[in-house]
N, C-alpha and C positions, 0 to 999 in steps of 0.2 A: 504494500500500500504506500503510495507516494502522494505528495501534495501538488503534483503537476496539474495545471488547468486542463480540463477535458473538453473544452468548448470546440476544439478543432478535430476531435477524435473521429467523427464520422468521415471527414475527408481523409484523415490519416489512414483509417481502416480501409478506405477505397484504394489508397496507394499500396497498402500491404496486400490486399487481394490481387492487385495487378502486378505484384512482385517488384515494385519499385523500392518500397521501404521494408526493411526487416524489423527495425525497432522504431516505435513511435517516438518522435522528438519530445524533449522536455519543453514545457511552456510554463513560465512563472505565473503565479496567480494574478499579478498586476499587469502582465504583458498586454492583454487585449485592450485595456482602458487607456493605454499610453498613446496619446496623439503626437505623432512626429518624433517619438522617442523609442521606437521599437528596435531592439538590437537582437540579431540572430548571431550566435557564436557557433562556428563550424569547426568541429574537431576532425580527426582523420579516420580512425577506425577503433573498434573494440578488439582486445586481445584475449584469447581464451585463457591463457595462463594467468592473466590478471583477474579476469572476471568470473572464473569458474567457482571460486569460493564466495563471491559476492551474491550470486544468484543460482543456487543449485536446483531450484524447482523449475522443471521444464515448462510448466504451465505459465510461468512468469517471464519467459524469455523475451517476449515481445515488448516487455516493459523495462528491459535491461538499461537502456540509456537513462530512463527516468529514475530507476533505482540508484544508479551511479551518482547522478546530480543531487538527488534528494539526500543520500547518505553521506556523500563526500563534499558536497557544496553547501546546500541549504542547512544541513545538520552536521556538518563535518568539523565544527569548532567546539572548543570547550573540553569537558571532561566525560569520561565513560562512567558507567555505573559503579565501577570500583575506584572512582576518583583519579584515574590516570588520564593524562592528556591523550586525546584521540590522535592516532598516527596521521601525519600530514599526507595529503594526496598531491604529489608534486605538480601534476598537470593543472589541477584546479586551483591550488594555492597560487601558482605563478600567474594564472589568468587574473585572479583577484588582485594580486600585487601590482600587476601591470595596469589594470584599470584604475586603481586608486592611487598609484604611485606611492606605495607603502612597503616597507621592508618586512612588516608583520601585519597580519590580518586578524581582526576580531570577529566575533559572531555577528555583530551589527552590520559590518561591511559585507560579510558573506551573504547574509539573508537579504540585504538590500539589492545586491547584484542578481542573485538567482531568482528572486521573486519578480524581477523586472525584465528578464531576458528569456529568449528561447535558445535551445541548443540541440544539435543533432550531429551525428558523424557522417562525413561525406561519403566514405566507403561503407556500403551496407552489407559487406561480407566480413565475417570475423577472421582475423589473422590468428594463426595457430600460436605464434609466440612473437616476442619482440624482434626476433631475427628475421621474420618474414615481412615482406613488403607488398603493397598492392601492385597488381600488374596493370598493363595498359587498358584492359577491359574494365577494371575497377574504376579507373579515372574517367574513362569514357562514359560508363554507366552512371558514375557519380554526378557528372554534369547534367545528364538527363533528369536524374532524380532531384538534383538541386533546384532546377527550374520548377518542378512540380511542388516542392516544399515552399519555396518563396512565393509561389502563386497563392498558397494557402495562408502563410503567415504575414506576407506583405511587410517585411522589415524595412525600416528607414536606414538602418546601418547593418552591415554584415562584416563580422570579424573572422577571418580565416586563421586558425591556429595551426600554422604550417604552410609552407609555400609549394609543396610538391604538386598540388593539383594544377598549378599554373606553369609547370615545366614543359608541357607539350601544347599542341594546338587544339586540344579537345574542346576547350571553351569556345573558341572561334567557330568550330564546326557545329556545336550545339546551338550557338546563337543564331546561326543561319536557319536552323530547323524550328526555332522557337518563335514566340510572339514578342520577344524582348529585343532591345537594341543595346549595344555596348558603346555608350556615348563617349566614355573616357576610359581607354584601356589601361590596365595595370601594366606598368613597364618597370624593368630592372633599373636601379641606379648604381653608380659605381661605388658609393659608400656602403660599407658593410658593418654589421654588428655581430661579433663573434663568428665570423665566417659566412653569415647569411646576408645576401644582397638585399638592400632595402627595396621596397616596391612603392611606386606612386599610388595615389588614390585612384580607384576606378569607380565608374558610375554605370549601373545597369538600370535600364528604364523599360517601362511598359505603359503606354498611354499616358496617364497623368501621374503615375507613381514611379519614383526612382529610389534606388538603394545605393548608398555610398559603401564601397567595398575596400577593406583594409586587410593586408596580410602581415602577419608577424611570424617569427621563428616558432617552431613547435615548442610549447612551454615545458614539455617533459625533458627537453634536451638541455645543453648548457645555455642558460637563459638569464638575461639581465632585465628584470622587471622595470628598473629605472630607465634604461635606454629604450626599451620597447614602449614604455608609456609615452615617451616623447613622440614616437611615431603615431600612436593612437591619438594622442592629444592634438597633433598636427592635422590629422585627417578628420577628426570629429570633436572639435573643441567644445561645441555647445553641449554635446551629449556627456562628455566627461565632466563638465561643470555641473550639469544637472544631476548626474549620478552622485557626485561628491556631496552635493547639497542635501541629498536624501538621507544621508547617514551621518 
């Protein structure tokens, strides 16, 4: 049982029936009511060796993404029942630190973020272990699913946690088949942070709606929240100011 908003679940279920989605996205309880401030955070993939202990019940597999965010994000701070500190989830903590530009995150920060955002993994096929990487079909299928998901969630901002999805031309190919336009493409810059080339801000549009797209290094790797916060703040300063004001 998680606290994810279920208002979009009929549409998500349709995508699951059509084999686009394996796991329903997380949607924070405040996401739907935020006008002009909807942020979709895009992870990369689930790993069996990490998640098998988190969700052993096969009946709940379709809710794995929600279980991860609920347990490690929304409720991942503070103490356990035996008064021990909860073990940090590196990927989620680094996202929080980069969004708030803080070296440590408290429960208020975590709850503010995850109640306000949506989240899903771009690759909808589980990786066996951290040694395994998505193949070209995963990236290609990922972009097709991506446009289905943003059509439902209609985010104003999209934060990719990882740059691998932009390494090939799969996005350009899928744009041509979709109803969307890529008004401002994401391009590499010469400047790097810990070996990862910075990307410019992108803008994906459909009719009267547009989404600002930002890419950062995968937060589970060697990651500098302070440096990547500068990138996020540069691309979406109004959103960052609003988020900080909420906590």
